[in-house]
Phi, psi and omega in degrees: 000327181302324182259001177056040177282151179273133174247121176251132178233127177253131183302332172075320179186147180303326182293333177299312180293318182297308189263346182234033186299324179299321179290321177301311179302324183291336179262346182309320181297343183259352187277128176265323178232116178253124185238133179210146172274182187299320181286325176293319178297320179298318179292320176300316179303315180296311184293333179275359180073030183249014180305136182096346178278156178289161177303316180298318179297318180295314181295320178297314179303311180298320182293333184263002175299153181308141184225134181290311181275108183274002183284344176211152177277166178276136175253132181246129183236122175242129176254150185225045179059238182282352180272162185306143173284131179254132179227127175254115185213137177054037176080012181227145174267128178245147178231127182241119181294148177261123179302140182296141172226131180298139179303325181294341179274346181278120182261318187203129180270349180299128176089356182296320178294319177295320178296317177304311182298319178299315178294320178299313182294327177302319177289320182299316182290343175265006179060037176284156176296158182310312181300320178293320177301316179296316179301319177297318178295316180293325177298311181296317180297318180301317179298311183298326178297336186259010177229161177274124182081187182253084181225149176256116192254008181210169175289134182289123179249017179291137178242124177290146176292000000 
């Protein structure tokens, strides 16, 4: 907090939340950006005792948990594969559509979430607006879905807004 660095935490897998929840809870006060896919978000919802609540209610709850660094609010990001990315930031729920990709073009889903996060973070460290960060993440994920393994096979032609 002294240096006001950003901490991004990705849930990584439902079992992390399931079996290491006390450790997860211990780092929550330090997290500026909390990222989870749909199954990780579902497990967080369950462990927090919020089952039955709407996605917006869960994301709002997570964003408002006590936070050590008061210089910025917590942003919560839930990804849902081909469905819109949901982001709760600054007291508002945002929904970002995922561009369609033909199922026949999908080669391997491994690493798509990590690629999304990498693209998102590339925008974040450049202080791009939230929408641009999401576009960067979706671009990276789209590429990874169309190759075997997690490799970048072409020159990046992504243009930031």
